[in-house]
C-alpha positions in Angstrom: 31.0 -113.5 -102.4 34.4 -113.3 -102.4 36.8 -112.2 -99.8 37.8 -109.2 -101.8 34.1 -108.0 -101.9 33.8 -107.6 -98.2 36.7 -104.5 -98.1 35.3 -101.4 -97.8 35.7 -98.4 -101.0 39.1 -96.5 -100.6 37.3 -93.5 -101.1 35.0 -94.0 -97.8 35.5 -91.2 -95.1 34.2 -93.0 -91.9 37.0 -94.7 -89.6 35.7 -98.4 -90.2 36.1 -98.5 -93.5 39.6 -97.1 -93.7 40.6 -100.1 -91.5 38.9 -102.2 -93.7 40.5 -101.4 -96.7 43.7 -102.4 -95.3 45.9 -99.4 -96.0 47.5 -98.7 -92.7 50.5 -100.4 -90.6 47.1 -101.7 -87.9 45.4 -103.3 -90.9 48.8 -105.2 -92.3 49.7 -106.4 -88.8 45.8 -107.9 -88.0 46.3 -109.3 -91.9 49.1 -111.2 -90.8 48.2 -112.1 -87.5 45.2 -113.9 -88.8 47.2 -115.8 -91.6 49.4 -116.5 -88.9 46.5 -117.7 -86.8 45.2 -119.5 -89.9 48.5 -121.2 -91.0 48.5 -122.8 -87.1 45.6 -124.3 -87.7 46.2 -125.4 -91.1 49.2 -126.9 -89.7 47.3 -128.4 -86.6 44.8 -129.6 -89.5 47.3 -132.3 -90.8 47.0 -134.3 -87.7 43.5 -134.0 -86.6 41.2 -135.2 -89.3 38.4 -133.2 -88.4 40.1 -130.0 -88.8 40.3 -128.9 -92.5 44.2 -128.1 -93.6 43.4 -126.9 -97.2 40.7 -124.0 -96.4 43.0 -122.5 -93.6 46.0 -122.5 -95.3 43.9 -121.2 -98.6 42.8 -118.8 -95.6 46.3 -117.8 -94.4 47.1 -117.2 -98.1 44.8 -114.7 -98.6 45.4 -112.9 -95.4 49.2 -112.6 -96.2 48.7 -111.6 -99.6 47.1 -108.5 -97.9 49.6 -108.0 -95.0 52.7 -108.8 -96.1 54.1 -109.8 -99.9 57.1 -111.4 -97.8 55.0 -113.5 -95.9 52.8 -114.6 -98.6 55.7 -115.3 -100.9 57.2 -117.6 -98.2 53.9 -119.4 -97.5 53.4 -120.1 -101.6 57.1 -121.0 -101.9 57.3 -123.1 -98.8 58.9 -126.7 -99.5 56.1 -128.6 -97.7 53.2 -127.2 -98.8 53.8 -124.3 -101.5 53.3 -126.8 -104.1 50.0 -127.7 -103.1 48.5 -124.5 -102.0 49.9 -123.6 -106.1 48.2 -126.6 -107.3 45.1 -126.3 -105.6 44.4 -122.5 -106.4 45.0 -123.0 -110.0 43.0 -126.1 -110.4 45.4 -128.6 -110.7 44.5 -131.0 -108.8 46.5 -133.7 -106.4 48.3 -136.8 -107.2 46.1 -139.9 -107.5 48.5 -141.5 -104.6 47.9 -138.6 -102.4 44.4 -138.7 -102.8 44.4 -142.1 -101.8 46.8 -141.6 -98.8 44.6 -138.8 -97.6 41.5 -141.1 -97.9 42.6 -144.2 -96.4 44.4 -142.1 -93.7 41.0 -140.1 -92.8 38.6 -143.0 -92.3 41.4 -145.2 -90.3 41.7 -141.9 -88.0 37.9 -141.1 -88.4 37.1 -145.1 -87.5 39.4 -145.3 -84.5 38.1 -142.0 -83.2 34.8 -143.0 -83.6 35.6 -146.2 -81.7 37.5 -145.7 -79.3 37.0 -141.6 -78.4 33.6 -141.3 -78.0 30.3 -143.2 -77.2 27.8 -140.4 -78.1 26.0 -142.1 -81.2 25.0 -138.3 -82.4 29.1 -137.6 -82.4 30.0 -140.4 -84.1 27.5 -139.9 -86.7 28.5 -136.8 -87.6 32.0 -137.8 -87.6 31.4 -140.1 -90.4 29.2 -137.5 -92.5 32.7 -134.7 -92.4 34.6 -137.5 -93.7 32.2 -138.3 -96.0 31.8 -134.8 -97.2 35.6 -134.6 -97.0 36.2 -137.9 -99.3 33.5 -136.6 -101.5 35.6 -133.5 -102.1 38.9 -135.0 -102.7 38.1 -137.6 -105.0 36.4 -135.2 -107.1 39.1 -132.6 -107.3 41.1 -133.0 -110.5 43.5 -135.9 -110.3 47.1 -134.3 -111.2 49.2 -136.5 -113.7 52.5 -137.6 -111.8 55.0 -137.0 -114.4 57.2 -140.2 -113.5 54.3 -142.3 -114.5 54.3 -141.0 -118.0 
């Protein structure tokens, strides 16, 4: 079930479906507020390995798409993560260097956190399970060819 499938039909007359349709100023404000919230979480996720960056940035883009064409364009053309979002959205993948760096940093931070930030075994196991899932996701993404390596 995609994001677009959860909005109510525009021909429905009750107040709740009109709000979900995203046609009013309040709805656009709420979409933009949600987009900004998810953007913030995505940025925080760059430094916090268990907070997933990509899904939050994709959610931000989805919200901005419904709330403001200007904000969506800004996000998708941002010099830090615009190309990354477009590549992910279009299925072009990640460069090998980025994959290696991401997985290396992920495991370094997870290992450090498991050793020094908690002594609870269940939390440690949970951290390694999440890290394994993220690693599998990154490794299975298509590897984008670096134009400089040709």
